[in-house]
mmCIF file of the N, C-alpha and C atoms, coordinates in Angstrom:
data_MODEL
# 
_entry.id   MODEL 
# 
loop_
_atom_site.group_PDB 
_atom_site.id 
_atom_site.type_symbol 
_atom_site.label_atom_id 
_atom_site.label_alt_id 
_atom_site.label_comp_id 
_atom_site.label_asym_id 
_atom_site.label_entity_id 
_atom_site.label_seq_id 
_atom_site.pdbx_PDB_ins_code 
_atom_site.Cartn_x 
_atom_site.Cartn_y 
_atom_site.Cartn_z 
_atom_site.occupancy 
_atom_site.B_iso_or_equiv 
_atom_site.pdbx_formal_charge 
_atom_site.auth_seq_id 
_atom_site.auth_comp_id 
_atom_site.auth_asym_id 
_atom_site.auth_atom_id 
_atom_site.pdbx_PDB_model_num 
ATOM 1   N N  . MET A 1 1  ? -122.386 30.892 -24.968 1.00 0.00 ? 1  MET A N  1 
ATOM 2   C CA . MET A 1 1  ? -121.840 29.553 -24.674 1.00 0.00 ? 1  MET A CA 1 
ATOM 3   C C  . MET A 1 1  ? -121.693 28.794 -23.899 1.00 0.00 ? 1  MET A C  1 
ATOM 4   N N  . ALA A 1 2  ? -121.670 27.325 -23.921 1.00 0.00 ? 2  ALA A N  1 
ATOM 5   C CA . ALA A 1 2  ? -121.930 25.875 -23.871 1.00 0.00 ? 2  ALA A CA 1 
ATOM 6   C C  . ALA A 1 2  ? -121.929 25.885 -22.186 1.00 0.00 ? 2  ALA A C  1 
ATOM 7   N N  . ILE A 1 3  ? -121.118 26.673 -22.005 1.00 0.00 ? 3  ILE A N  1 
ATOM 8   C CA . ILE A 1 3  ? -120.638 26.526 -20.306 1.00 0.00 ? 3  ILE A CA 1 
ATOM 9   C C  . ILE A 1 3  ? -121.499 27.612 -19.371 1.00 0.00 ? 3  ILE A C  1 
ATOM 10  N N  . VAL A 1 4  ? -122.409 26.881 -18.403 1.00 0.00 ? 4  VAL A N  1 
ATOM 11  C CA . VAL A 1 4  ? -123.793 28.258 -17.286 1.00 0.00 ? 4  VAL A CA 1 
ATOM 12  C C  . VAL A 1 4  ? -122.377 27.960 -15.932 1.00 0.00 ? 4  VAL A C  1 
ATOM 13  N N  . VAL A 1 5  ? -122.293 29.145 -15.613 1.00 0.00 ? 5  VAL A N  1 
ATOM 14  C CA . VAL A 1 5  ? -121.510 29.734 -14.365 1.00 0.00 ? 5  VAL A CA 1 
ATOM 15  C C  . VAL A 1 5  ? -123.169 29.673 -13.225 1.00 0.00 ? 5  VAL A C  1 
ATOM 16  N N  . ASN A 1 6  ? -122.794 28.801 -12.364 1.00 0.00 ? 6  ASN A N  1 
ATOM 17  C CA . ASN A 1 6  ? -124.997 29.028 -10.996 1.00 0.00 ? 6  ASN A CA 1 
ATOM 18  C C  . ASN A 1 6  ? -123.370 28.970 -9.969  1.00 0.00 ? 6  ASN A C  1 
ATOM 19  N N  . LEU A 1 7  ? -122.836 30.322 -10.082 1.00 0.00 ? 7  LEU A N  1 
ATOM 20  C CA . LEU A 1 7  ? -122.185 30.584 -8.779  1.00 0.00 ? 7  LEU A CA 1 
ATOM 21  C C  . LEU A 1 7  ? -123.362 31.140 -8.012  1.00 0.00 ? 7  LEU A C  1 
ATOM 22  N N  . ASP A 1 8  ? -123.924 31.826 -8.476  1.00 0.00 ? 8  ASP A N  1 
ATOM 23  C CA . ASP A 1 8  ? -125.099 32.744 -7.726  1.00 0.00 ? 8  ASP A CA 1 
ATOM 24  C C  . ASP A 1 8  ? -125.741 31.545 -7.175  1.00 0.00 ? 8  ASP A C  1 
ATOM 25  N N  . VAL A 1 9  ? -125.932 30.457 -7.639  1.00 0.00 ? 9  VAL A N  1 
ATOM 26  C CA . VAL A 1 9  ? -127.184 29.504 -6.817  1.00 0.00 ? 9  VAL A CA 1 
ATOM 27  C C  . VAL A 1 9  ? -126.327 28.690 -5.570  1.00 0.00 ? 9  VAL A C  1 
ATOM 28  N N  . MET A 1 10 ? -125.026 28.947 -5.941  1.00 0.00 ? 10 MET A N  1 
ATOM 29  C CA . MET A 1 10 ? -124.434 28.148 -4.520  1.00 0.00 ? 10 MET A CA 1 
ATOM 30  C C  . MET A 1 10 ? -124.257 29.246 -3.458  1.00 0.00 ? 10 MET A C  1 
ATOM 31  N N  . LEU A 1 11 ? -124.108 30.105 -4.015  1.00 0.00 ? 11 LEU A N  1 
ATOM 32  C CA . LEU A 1 11 ? -124.054 31.542 -3.445  1.00 0.00 ? 11 LEU A CA 1 
ATOM 33  C C  . LEU A 1 11 ? -125.224 31.588 -2.223  1.00 0.00 ? 11 LEU A C  1 
ATOM 34  N N  . ALA A 1 12 ? -126.479 31.363 -3.035  1.00 0.00 ? 12 ALA A N  1 
ATOM 35  C CA . ALA A 1 12 ? -127.705 31.544 -2.052  1.00 0.00 ? 12 ALA A CA 1 
ATOM 36  C C  . ALA A 1 12 ? -128.173 30.365 -1.582  1.00 0.00 ? 12 ALA A C  1 
ATOM 37  N N  . ARG A 1 13 ? -127.741 29.239 -2.061  1.00 0.00 ? 13 ARG A N  1 
ATOM 38  C CA . ARG A 1 13 ? -127.834 27.985 -0.790  1.00 0.00 ? 13 ARG A CA 1 
ATOM 39  C C  . ARG A 1 13 ? -127.089 28.306 0.151   1.00 0.00 ? 13 ARG A C  1 
ATOM 40  N N  . ARG A 1 14 ? -125.628 28.680 0.198   1.00 0.00 ? 14 ARG A N  1 
ATOM 41  C CA . ARG A 1 14 ? -124.985 28.381 1.030   1.00 0.00 ? 14 ARG A CA 1 
ATOM 42  C C  . ARG A 1 14 ? -125.051 30.178 2.195   1.00 0.00 ? 14 ARG A C  1 
ATOM 43  N N  . LYS A 1 15 ? -125.925 31.072 1.280   1.00 0.00 ? 15 LYS A N  1 
ATOM 44  C CA . LYS A 1 15 ? -126.028 31.919 2.575   1.00 0.00 ? 15 LYS A CA 1 
ATOM 45  C C  . LYS A 1 15 ? -125.187 32.944 2.268   1.00 0.00 ? 15 LYS A C  1 
ATOM 46  N N  . MET A 1 16 ? -124.535 32.824 1.648   1.00 0.00 ? 16 MET A N  1 
ATOM 47  C CA . MET A 1 16 ? -123.028 34.223 1.632   1.00 0.00 ? 16 MET A CA 1 
ATOM 48  C C  . MET A 1 16 ? -123.080 35.110 0.419   1.00 0.00 ? 16 MET A C  1 
ATOM 49  N N  . ARG A 1 17 ? -122.986 35.708 0.680   1.00 0.00 ? 17 ARG A N  1 
ATOM 50  C CA . ARG A 1 17 ? -122.806 36.939 0.218   1.00 0.00 ? 17 ARG A CA 1 
ATOM 51  C C  . ARG A 1 17 ? -120.904 37.491 -1.151  1.00 0.00 ? 17 ARG A C  1 
ATOM 52  N N  . SER A 1 18 ? -121.468 38.084 -1.956  1.00 0.00 ? 18 SER A N  1 
ATOM 53  C CA . SER A 1 18 ? -120.407 37.420 -3.352  1.00 0.00 ? 18 SER A CA 1 
ATOM 54  C C  . SER A 1 18 ? -118.820 37.943 -2.610  1.00 0.00 ? 18 SER A C  1 
ATOM 55  N N  . LYS A 1 19 ? -119.319 39.521 -1.983  1.00 0.00 ? 19 LYS A N  1 
ATOM 56  C CA . LYS A 1 19 ? -118.641 40.414 -1.169  1.00 0.00 ? 19 LYS A CA 1 
ATOM 57  C C  . LYS A 1 19 ? -117.846 38.824 -0.512  1.00 0.00 ? 19 LYS A C  1 
ATOM 58  N N  . GLU A 1 20 ? -118.280 38.671 0.899   1.00 0.00 ? 20 GLU A N  1 
ATOM 59  C CA . GLU A 1 20 ? -117.312 37.536 1.357   1.00 0.00 ? 20 GLU A CA 1 
ATOM 60  C C  . GLU A 1 20 ? -116.693 36.348 0.786   1.00 0.00 ? 20 GLU A C  1 
ATOM 61  N N  . LEU A 1 21 ? -117.279 35.821 -0.811  1.00 0.00 ? 21 LEU A N  1 
ATOM 62  C CA . LEU A 1 21 ? -116.326 35.186 -1.019  1.00 0.00 ? 21 LEU A CA 1 
ATOM 63  C C  . LEU A 1 21 ? -114.908 35.290 -1.966  1.00 0.00 ? 21 LEU A C  1 
ATOM 64  N N  . ALA A 1 22 ? -115.499 36.761 -2.123  1.00 0.00 ? 22 ALA A N  1 
ATOM 65  C CA . ALA A 1 22 ? -114.166 37.576 -2.895  1.00 0.00 ? 22 ALA A CA 1 
ATOM 66  C C  . ALA A 1 22 ? -112.968 37.452 -1.953  1.00 0.00 ? 22 ALA A C  1 
ATOM 67  N N  . GLU A 1 23 ? -112.985 38.123 -1.063  1.00 0.00 ? 23 GLU A N  1 
ATOM 68  C CA . GLU A 1 23 ? -112.282 38.097 0.410   1.00 0.00 ? 23 GLU A CA 1 
ATOM 69  C C  . GLU A 1 23 ? -111.398 36.750 0.154   1.00 0.00 ? 23 GLU A C  1 
ATOM 70  N N  . ILE A 1 24 ? -112.768 35.965 0.723   1.00 0.00 ? 24 ILE A N  1 
ATOM 71  C CA . ILE A 1 24 ? -111.880 34.465 0.907   1.00 0.00 ? 24 ILE A CA 1 
ATOM 72  C C  . ILE A 1 24 ? -111.417 33.904 -0.248  1.00 0.00 ? 24 ILE A C  1 
ATOM 73  N N  . VAL A 1 25 ? -111.285 34.242 -1.723  1.00 0.00 ? 25 VAL A N  1 
ATOM 74  C CA . VAL A 1 25 ? -110.994 33.818 -2.368  1.00 0.00 ? 25 VAL A CA 1 
ATOM 75  C C  . VAL A 1 25 ? -109.419 34.398 -2.613  1.00 0.00 ? 25 VAL A C  1 
ATOM 76  N N  . GLY A 1 26 ? -109.825 36.070 -2.881  1.00 0.00 ? 26 GLY A N  1 
ATOM 77  C CA . GLY A 1 26 ? -108.739 36.558 -2.482  1.00 0.00 ? 26 GLY A CA 1 
ATOM 78  C C  . GLY A 1 26 ? -108.629 36.926 -4.024  1.00 0.00 ? 26 GLY A C  1 
ATOM 79  N N  . ILE A 1 27 ? -109.936 37.042 -4.779  1.00 0.00 ? 27 ILE A N  1 
ATOM 80  C CA . ILE A 1 27 ? -109.923 38.147 -5.858  1.00 0.00 ? 27 ILE A CA 1 
ATOM 81  C C  . ILE A 1 27 ? -110.836 39.458 -5.311  1.00 0.00 ? 27 ILE A C  1 
ATOM 82  N N  . THR A 1 28 ? -111.092 40.038 -6.451  1.00 0.00 ? 28 THR A N  1 
ATOM 83  C CA . THR A 1 28 ? -111.775 41.422 -6.627  1.00 0.00 ? 28 THR A CA 1 
ATOM 84  C C  . THR A 1 28 ? -113.242 41.264 -6.853  1.00 0.00 ? 28 THR A C  1 
ATOM 85  N N  . GLU A 1 29 ? -114.245 41.911 -6.172  1.00 0.00 ? 29 GLU A N  1 
ATOM 86  C CA . GLU A 1 29 ? -115.624 41.612 -6.579  1.00 0.00 ? 29 GLU A CA 1 
ATOM 87  C C  . GLU A 1 29 ? -115.584 42.072 -8.035  1.00 0.00 ? 29 GLU A C  1 
ATOM 88  N N  . VAL A 1 30 ? -114.981 42.772 -8.892  1.00 0.00 ? 30 VAL A N  1 
ATOM 89  C CA . VAL A 1 30 ? -115.206 43.347 -10.276 1.00 0.00 ? 30 VAL A CA 1 
ATOM 90  C C  . VAL A 1 30 ? -115.097 41.627 -11.242 1.00 0.00 ? 30 VAL A C  1 
ATOM 91  N N  . ASN A 1 31 ? -113.799 40.684 -10.458 1.00 0.00 ? 31 ASN A N  1 
ATOM 92  C CA . ASN A 1 31 ? -113.272 39.849 -11.332 1.00 0.00 ? 31 ASN A CA 1 
ATOM 93  C C  . ASN A 1 31 ? -114.681 38.184 -10.760 1.00 0.00 ? 31 ASN A C  1 
ATOM 94  N N  . LEU A 1 32 ? -115.238 38.932 -9.467  1.00 0.00 ? 32 LEU A N  1 
ATOM 95  C CA . LEU A 1 32 ? -116.407 37.653 -9.766  1.00 0.00 ? 32 LEU A CA 1 
ATOM 96  C C  . LEU A 1 32 ? -117.601 37.809 -9.764  1.00 0.00 ? 32 LEU A C  1 
ATOM 97  N N  . SER A 1 33 ? -117.289 38.724 -9.831  1.00 0.00 ? 33 SER A N  1 
ATOM 98  C CA . SER A 1 33 ? -118.583 39.054 -11.096 1.00 0.00 ? 33 SER A CA 1 
ATOM 99  C C  . SER A 1 33 ? -118.883 38.934 -12.391 1.00 0.00 ? 33 SER A C  1 
ATOM 100 N N  . LEU A 1 34 ? -118.140 39.456 -13.055 1.00 0.00 ? 34 LEU A N  1 
ATOM 101 C CA . LEU A 1 34 ? -117.059 38.973 -14.589 1.00 0.00 ? 34 LEU A CA 1 
ATOM 102 C C  . LEU A 1 34 ? -117.596 37.158 -14.339 1.00 0.00 ? 34 LEU A C  1 
ATOM 103 N N  . LEU A 1 35 ? -117.223 36.269 -13.203 1.00 0.00 ? 35 LEU A N  1 
ATOM 104 C CA . LEU A 1 35 ? -117.393 35.087 -13.458 1.00 0.00 ? 35 LEU A CA 1 
ATOM 105 C C  . LEU A 1 35 ? -118.287 34.663 -13.472 1.00 0.00 ? 35 LEU A C  1 
ATOM 106 N N  . LYS A 1 36 ? -119.771 35.205 -12.395 1.00 0.00 ? 36 LYS A N  1 
ATOM 107 C CA . LYS A 1 36 ? -120.619 34.673 -12.112 1.00 0.00 ? 36 LYS A CA 1 
ATOM 108 C C  . LYS A 1 36 ? -121.329 35.414 -13.108 1.00 0.00 ? 36 LYS A C  1 
ATOM 109 N N  . SER A 1 37 ? -121.383 36.388 -14.415 1.00 0.00 ? 37 SER A N  1 
ATOM 110 C CA . SER A 1 37 ? -121.848 36.564 -15.350 1.00 0.00 ? 37 SER A CA 1 
ATOM 111 C C  . SER A 1 37 ? -121.709 36.016 -16.591 1.00 0.00 ? 37 SER A C  1 
ATOM 112 N N  . GLY A 1 38 ? -120.175 34.988 -16.690 1.00 0.00 ? 38 GLY A N  1 
ATOM 113 C CA . GLY A 1 38 ? -120.304 34.057 -17.486 1.00 0.00 ? 38 GLY A CA 1 
ATOM 114 C C  . GLY A 1 38 ? -119.276 34.720 -18.366 1.00 0.00 ? 38 GLY A C  1 
ATOM 115 N N  . LYS A 1 39 ? -118.619 36.080 -18.227 1.00 0.00 ? 39 LYS A N  1 
ATOM 116 C CA . LYS A 1 39 ? -118.047 36.804 -19.116 1.00 0.00 ? 39 LYS A CA 1 
ATOM 117 C C  . LYS A 1 39 ? -116.757 36.324 -18.981 1.00 0.00 ? 39 LYS A C  1 
ATOM 118 N N  . VAL A 1 40 ? -116.240 35.517 -19.373 1.00 0.00 ? 40 VAL A N  1 
ATOM 119 C CA . VAL A 1 40 ? -114.223 35.089 -18.501 1.00 0.00 ? 40 VAL A CA 1 
ATOM 120 C C  . VAL A 1 40 ? -114.100 34.215 -19.990 1.00 0.00 ? 40 VAL A C  1 
ATOM 121 N N  . LYS A 1 41 ? -112.709 34.428 -20.116 1.00 0.00 ? 41 LYS A N  1 
ATOM 122 C CA . LYS A 1 41 ? -112.305 32.633 -20.897 1.00 0.00 ? 41 LYS A CA 1 
ATOM 123 C C  . LYS A 1 41 ? -112.187 32.136 -20.507 1.00 0.00 ? 41 LYS A C  1 
ATOM 124 N N  . GLY A 1 42 ? -111.650 32.153 -19.103 1.00 0.00 ? 42 GLY A N  1 
ATOM 125 C CA . GLY A 1 42 ? -110.910 31.500 -18.394 1.00 0.00 ? 42 GLY A CA 1 
ATOM 126 C C  . GLY A 1 42 ? -111.110 31.142 -17.065 1.00 0.00 ? 42 GLY A C  1 
ATOM 127 N N  . VAL A 1 43 ? -110.605 30.107 -16.050 1.00 0.00 ? 43 VAL A N  1 
ATOM 128 C CA . VAL A 1 43 ? -110.667 30.422 -14.349 1.00 0.00 ? 43 VAL A CA 1 
ATOM 129 C C  . VAL A 1 43 ? -109.892 29.537 -14.134 1.00 0.00 ? 43 VAL A C  1 
ATOM 130 N N  . ARG A 1 44 ? -108.784 29.717 -13.005 1.00 0.00 ? 44 ARG A N  1 
ATOM 131 C CA . ARG A 1 44 ? -107.727 29.135 -12.821 1.00 0.00 ? 44 ARG A CA 1 
ATOM 132 C C  . ARG A 1 44 ? -107.838 27.867 -12.065 1.00 0.00 ? 44 ARG A C  1 
ATOM 133 N N  . PHE A 1 45 ? -107.482 26.823 -11.899 1.00 0.00 ? 45 PHE A N  1 
ATOM 134 C CA . PHE A 1 45 ? -107.672 25.906 -11.125 1.00 0.00 ? 45 PHE A CA 1 
ATOM 135 C C  . PHE A 1 45 ? -107.637 26.002 -9.979  1.00 0.00 ? 45 PHE A C  1 
ATOM 136 N N  . SER A 1 46 ? -106.863 26.593 -9.221  1.00 0.00 ? 46 SER A N  1 
ATOM 137 C CA . SER A 1 46 ? -106.592 27.241 -8.070  1.00 0.00 ? 46 SER A CA 1 
ATOM 138 C C  . SER A 1 46 ? -107.293 28.000 -7.686  1.00 0.00 ? 46 SER A C  1 
ATOM 139 N N  . THR A 1 47 ? -108.321 28.897 -8.092  1.00 0.00 ? 47 THR A N  1 
ATOM 140 C CA . THR A 1 47 ? -108.789 29.989 -8.042  1.00 0.00 ? 47 THR A CA 1 
ATOM 141 C C  . THR A 1 47 ? -110.517 28.647 -7.955  1.00 0.00 ? 47 THR A C  1 
ATOM 142 N N  . LEU A 1 48 ? -110.861 28.010 -8.999  1.00 0.00 ? 48 LEU A N  1 
ATOM 143 C CA . LEU A 1 48 ? -111.666 27.477 -8.693  1.00 0.00 ? 48 LEU A CA 1 
ATOM 144 C C  . LEU A 1 48 ? -112.229 26.399 -7.701  1.00 0.00 ? 48 LEU A C  1 
ATOM 145 N N  . ASP A 1 49 ? -110.760 26.068 -7.185  1.00 0.00 ? 49 ASP A N  1 
ATOM 146 C CA . ASP A 1 49 ? -110.481 25.272 -5.483  1.00 0.00 ? 49 ASP A CA 1 
ATOM 147 C C  . ASP A 1 49 ? -110.954 26.150 -5.066  1.00 0.00 ? 49 ASP A C  1 
ATOM 148 N N  . LYS A 1 50 ? -110.777 26.997 -3.884  1.00 0.00 ? 50 LYS A N  1 
ATOM 149 C CA . LYS A 1 50 ? -110.872 28.080 -3.149  1.00 0.00 ? 50 LYS A CA 1 
ATOM 150 C C  . LYS A 1 50 ? -112.430 28.698 -3.057  1.00 0.00 ? 50 LYS A C  1 
ATOM 151 N N  . ILE A 1 51 ? -111.906 28.328 -4.714  1.00 0.00 ? 51 ILE A N  1 
ATOM 152 C CA . ILE A 1 51 ? -114.715 28.721 -4.485  1.00 0.00 ? 51 ILE A CA 1 
ATOM 153 C C  . ILE A 1 51 ? -114.893 28.070 -4.055  1.00 0.00 ? 51 ILE A C  1 
ATOM 154 N N  . CYS A 1 52 ? -114.320 26.602 -4.763  1.00 0.00 ? 52 CYS A N  1 
ATOM 155 C CA . CYS A 1 52 ? -115.127 24.707 -4.142  1.00 0.00 ? 52 CYS A CA 1 
ATOM 156 C C  . CYS A 1 52 ? -115.504 24.912 -2.494  1.00 0.00 ? 52 CYS A C  1 
ATOM 157 N N  . ALA A 1 53 ? -113.690 25.397 -2.054  1.00 0.00 ? 53 ALA A N  1 
ATOM 158 C CA . ALA A 1 53 ? -113.335 25.075 -0.422  1.00 0.00 ? 53 ALA A CA 1 
ATOM 159 C C  . ALA A 1 53 ? -114.660 26.314 0.168   1.00 0.00 ? 53 ALA A C  1 
ATOM 160 N N  . ALA A 1 54 ? -114.340 27.125 -0.281  1.00 0.00 ? 54 ALA A N  1 
ATOM 161 C CA . ALA A 1 54 ? -115.450 28.440 0.448   1.00 0.00 ? 54 ALA A CA 1 
ATOM 162 C C  . ALA A 1 54 ? -116.562 27.706 0.320   1.00 0.00 ? 54 ALA A C  1 
ATOM 163 N N  . LEU A 1 55 ? -116.909 27.175 -0.544  1.00 0.00 ? 55 LEU A N  1 
ATOM 164 C CA . LEU A 1 55 ? -118.514 26.967 -0.736  1.00 0.00 ? 55 LEU A CA 1 
ATOM 165 C C  . LEU A 1 55 ? -118.878 25.325 -0.227  1.00 0.00 ? 55 LEU A C  1 
ATOM 166 N N  . GLN A 1 56 ? -117.869 24.775 -0.055  1.00 0.00 ? 56 GLN A N  1 
ATOM 167 C CA . GLN A 1 56 ? -118.102 23.257 0.325   1.00 0.00 ? 56 GLN A CA 1 
ATOM 168 C C  . GLN A 1 56 ? -119.153 22.654 -0.798  1.00 0.00 ? 56 GLN A C  1 
ATOM 169 N N  . CYS A 1 57 ? -118.442 23.125 -2.516  1.00 0.00 ? 57 CYS A N  1 
ATOM 170 C CA . CYS A 1 57 ? -119.041 22.057 -3.278  1.00 0.00 ? 57 CYS A CA 1 
ATOM 171 C C  . CYS A 1 57 ? -118.078 21.418 -4.703  1.00 0.00 ? 57 CYS A C  1 
ATOM 172 N N  . GLN A 1 58 ? -118.688 20.798 -5.264  1.00 0.00 ? 58 GLN A N  1 
ATOM 173 C CA . GLN A 1 58 ? -117.677 20.382 -6.024  1.00 0.00 ? 58 GLN A CA 1 
ATOM 174 C C  . GLN A 1 58 ? -117.969 21.325 -7.200  1.00 0.00 ? 58 GLN A C  1 
ATOM 175 N N  . PRO A 1 59 ? -116.925 21.122 -8.199  1.00 0.00 ? 59 PRO A N  1 
ATOM 176 C CA . PRO A 1 59 ? -116.805 22.016 -9.360  1.00 0.00 ? 59 PRO A CA 1 
ATOM 177 C C  . PRO A 1 59 ? -118.239 21.903 -10.521 1.00 0.00 ? 59 PRO A C  1 
ATOM 178 N N  . GLY A 1 60 ? -118.495 20.708 -10.097 1.00 0.00 ? 60 GLY A N  1 
ATOM 179 C CA . GLY A 1 60 ? -119.778 20.051 -11.154 1.00 0.00 ? 60 GLY A CA 1 
ATOM 180 C C  . GLY A 1 60 ? -121.038 21.253 -10.692 1.00 0.00 ? 60 GLY A C  1 
ATOM 181 N N  . GLU A 1 61 ? -121.142 21.250 -9.418  1.00 0.00 ? 61 GLU A N  1 
ATOM 182 C CA . GLU A 1 61 ? -122.653 22.432 -8.683  1.00 0.00 ? 61 GLU A CA 1 
ATOM 183 C C  . GLU A 1 61 ? -122.062 24.240 -9.316  1.00 0.00 ? 61 GLU A C  1 
ATOM 184 N N  . ILE A 1 62 ? -121.048 24.102 -10.032 1.00 0.00 ? 62 ILE A N  1 
ATOM 185 C CA . ILE A 1 62 ? -120.929 25.748 -10.388 1.00 0.00 ? 62 ILE A CA 1 
ATOM 186 C C  . ILE A 1 62 ? -121.017 25.814 -11.654 1.00 0.00 ? 62 ILE A C  1 
ATOM 187 N N  . LEU A 1 63 ? -119.763 24.975 -12.678 1.00 0.00 ? 63 LEU A N  1 
ATOM 188 C CA . LEU A 1 63 ? -119.860 25.012 -14.004 1.00 0.00 ? 63 LEU A CA 1 
ATOM 189 C C  . LEU A 1 63 ? -120.687 23.627 -14.697 1.00 0.00 ? 63 LEU A C  1 
ATOM 190 N N  . GLU A 1 64 ? -121.890 24.232 -15.602 1.00 0.00 ? 64 GLU A N  1 
ATOM 191 C CA . GLU A 1 64 ? -122.228 23.310 -16.053 1.00 0.00 ? 64 GLU A CA 1 
ATOM 192 C C  . GLU A 1 64 ? -122.192 23.616 -17.444 1.00 0.00 ? 64 GLU A C  1 
ATOM 193 N N  . TYR A 1 65 ? -122.659 22.520 -18.251 1.00 0.00 ? 65 TYR A N  1 
ATOM 194 C CA . TYR A 1 65 ? -121.964 22.434 -19.916 1.00 0.00 ? 65 TYR A CA 1 
ATOM 195 C C  . TYR A 1 65 ? -124.348 22.118 -20.393 1.00 0.00 ? 65 TYR A C  1 
ATOM 196 N N  . SER A 1 66 ? -123.860 23.461 -20.745 1.00 0.00 ? 66 SER A N  1 
ATOM 197 C CA . SER A 1 66 ? -125.805 22.900 -21.628 1.00 0.00 ? 66 SER A CA 1 
ATOM 198 C C  . SER A 1 66 ? -125.342 24.018 -23.126 1.00 0.00 ? 66 SER A C  1 
ATOM 199 N N  . PRO A 1 67 ? -125.614 22.277 -24.023 1.00 0.00 ? 67 PRO A N  1 
ATOM 200 C CA . PRO A 1 67 ? -125.262 22.724 -25.363 1.00 0.00 ? 67 PRO A CA 1 
ATOM 201 C C  . PRO A 1 67 ? -126.595 23.658 -26.193 1.00 0.00 ? 67 PRO A C  1 
ATOM 202 N N  . GLY A 1 68 ? -127.525 24.115 -25.195 1.00 0.00 ? 68 GLY A N  1 
ATOM 203 C CA . GLY A 1 68 ? -128.585 24.809 -25.849 1.00 0.00 ? 68 GLY A CA 1 
ATOM 204 C C  . GLY A 1 68 ? -128.020 26.459 -26.164 1.00 0.00 ? 68 GLY A C  1 
ATOM 205 N N  . GLU A 1 69 ? -127.104 26.752 -25.472 1.00 0.00 ? 69 GLU A N  1 
ATOM 206 C CA . GLU A 1 69 ? -126.281 27.540 -24.777 1.00 0.00 ? 69 GLU A CA 1 
ATOM 207 C C  . GLU A 1 69 ? -125.891 28.854 -26.239 1.00 0.00 ? 69 GLU A C  1 
# 
């Protein structure tokens, strides 16, 4: 897939654990893990909005287009 999810990078930069982010966003740790691994077919804008608010970042810092992937 050409979309790369850099959620692990942002979590590390913010020194936040996946469990904490999942609680803030209101999703399960399993769903967050699937999102981090890129194994989801889509993400709701409302979820992306909550993730960006929690990590104080822009969507482009989490999602990246990489044509070689």
